[in-house]
Phi, psi and omega in degrees: 000139178251140178237126180225153175277167187300320180297317177295321178298317178300316184287337185235033188301317182298315180293320179291328177297321177289319184293326185290348176291335182247342181205141182303145173238117179256129180257133181251154173233123183054036176082000180249138179303129181250319178198164179244133176278126179233149180285154174255127178254117185295343180270010178285108186293339182265359186300309183297320178299316179294321178299314180295322180293324190262352184232090184300315179299321179294319179296315179298318179297315180298316179297319179298315179294326178295319178295321178299317178298312181297328181279356180080018182269012180237131180277143175287159177301321180298317178297318180296315179299318180298316181296321179296316182293332180289337183279000000 
């Protein structure tokens, strides 16, 4: 396990992001543990569900955009390309 203070974490974020894939990285603030950096695995099937459960504004935005699509208020990529080519 690696322990770093917040300033070091800010300065070395890219390296720590790689390092946390193999060993925990704990970030401290004023010498006290504040959070642990953990890897995100894109193949985690529950990630989006957890994101939607925990982030109300994101969920509302997603639901709103979904309703726009269902109502036909969103152009397909093909339609947009066709309109651009017509100009």
